[in-house]
C-alpha positions as CSV (number, residue, x, y, z in Angstrom):
1,M,221.8,83.5,-115.6
2,S,223.4,86.7,-114.0
3,A,221.5,88.6,-111.0
4,K,221.2,91.5,-113.3
5,H,219.1,89.7,-116.3
6,S,217.0,87.9,-113.6
7,L,215.9,91.1,-112.0
8,T,215.5,93.0,-116.0
9,R,213.3,89.3,-116.5
10,A,211.3,89.9,-113.3
11,L,210.9,93.5,-113.7
12,T,209.7,92.8,-117.7
13,E,207.0,90.2,-116.3
14,L,206.1,92.5,-113.5
15,T,205.1,95.5,-115.5
16,R,203.6,93.9,-118.5
17,S,200.3,94.4,-116.8
18,F,200.7,98.1,-116.1
19,R,201.8,99.1,-119.8
20,S,199.4,100.8,-121.8
21,R,196.7,99.0,-123.9
22,D,194.7,100.4,-127.0
23,G,195.7,104.0,-125.9
24,Q,194.0,103.6,-122.8
25,R,195.7,105.0,-120.1
26,P,197.8,102.6,-118.3
27,R,197.2,101.7,-114.4
28,P,199.3,103.3,-112.0
29,L,202.4,101.4,-110.5
30,D,204.0,102.5,-107.5
31,L,207.6,101.4,-106.8
32,F,209.4,101.6,-103.4
33,L,212.7,101.1,-103.3
34,L,213.9,99.6,-99.9
35,E,216.1,101.5,-97.8
36,G,219.7,100.0,-98.3
37,T,219.2,99.1,-101.8
38,A,222.6,98.9,-103.5
39,P,222.2,101.7,-105.7
40,E,223.5,99.8,-108.7
41,T,220.5,98.0,-107.9
42,A,218.6,100.7,-107.4
43,R,219.8,101.9,-110.9
44,T,218.7,98.9,-112.7
45,V,215.0,98.8,-111.7
46,V,214.6,102.3,-112.6
47,E,216.2,101.8,-116.1
48,E,214.1,98.8,-116.3
49,V,211.0,100.0,-114.9
50,I,210.9,103.4,-117.2
51,R,211.5,101.2,-120.4
52,E,209.0,98.6,-119.9
53,V,206.4,100.8,-118.6
54,A,207.0,104.1,-120.3
55,P,209.0,103.7,-123.0
56,D,207.5,106.8,-124.8
57,A,207.0,108.8,-122.1
58,A,208.4,112.4,-122.9
59,S,208.5,113.9,-119.6
60,A,208.6,113.4,-115.8
61,D,208.4,115.3,-112.7
62,I,210.5,114.9,-109.7
63,D,210.7,116.3,-106.3
64,L,214.5,117.7,-105.5
65,I,213.7,116.3,-101.7
66,S,215.1,113.8,-100.2
67,D,214.8,112.2,-96.7
68,L,218.4,111.6,-96.4
69,P,221.5,113.6,-97.3
70,W,221.9,112.8,-101.3
71,P,224.8,110.9,-102.9
72,S,227.4,112.6,-104.9
73,D,226.1,111.4,-108.0
74,A,223.1,112.8,-107.1
75,Q,224.1,116.0,-105.9
76,A,225.7,116.2,-109.4
77,A,222.6,116.0,-111.0
78,L,220.8,118.5,-108.8
79,T,223.5,120.9,-110.1
80,A,223.0,120.5,-113.6
81,I,219.4,120.6,-113.2
82,A,219.8,123.4,-111.5
83,G,222.0,124.9,-114.4
84,A,219.5,123.6,-117.2
85,T,215.8,124.7,-115.8
86,G,216.7,126.9,-112.7
87,A,215.3,124.5,-109.8
88,R,216.7,124.1,-106.7
89,E,217.0,121.6,-104.1
90,G,213.4,121.6,-102.2
91,E,211.5,122.3,-105.2
92,T,208.6,119.9,-105.8
93,A,207.0,118.5,-109.3
94,V,210.1,119.6,-111.0
95,A,209.3,118.9,-114.8
96,L,212.2,117.2,-116.6
97,D,212.4,116.2,-120.9
98,L,212.8,111.9,-120.9
99,T,213.3,112.9,-124.9
100,D,216.5,114.6,-123.5
101,E,219.3,111.7,-122.9
102,R,221.0,114.0,-120.1
103,Q,217.6,115.0,-118.5
104,R,216.8,111.1,-118.7
105,E,220.1,110.2,-116.8
106,W,219.3,113.2,-114.2
107,F,216.0,111.7,-113.2
108,I,217.1,108.2,-113.4
109,T,220.1,108.9,-110.8
110,L,217.8,111.0,-108.2
111,V,214.5,108.7,-108.3
112,P,216.0,106.0,-106.0
113,H,216.6,109.0,-103.2
114,T,213.9,111.1,-103.7
115,I,210.6,111.8,-102.1
116,S,208.2,111.5,-105.0
117,A,208.8,111.2,-108.9
118,E,206.2,110.4,-111.8
119,I,206.3,109.8,-115.4
């Protein structure tokens, strides 16, 4: 079994109890990625959590603030967000439309580096 498959399977099991049931609001799930987590692992974790916990989520809020310098892929996402929404680095609770594939990708790219994001 590949490492990605194992991670995906573990996340599926972990997040099962956090999903919405019978129209009830789902329980909060706080996700903390350890500093030094490989970028590809962080991306897989974020993608899987969104897929499992909030597959129908239409919007998300993200803070365009990082405790560390933004990596190049995050810089590109910040530039794209600025062009699409007018939001600038340092703003908080910037709303992104997760039904828009580009904005969903920007969200997934930035989550491992931001101080806060909510779906």
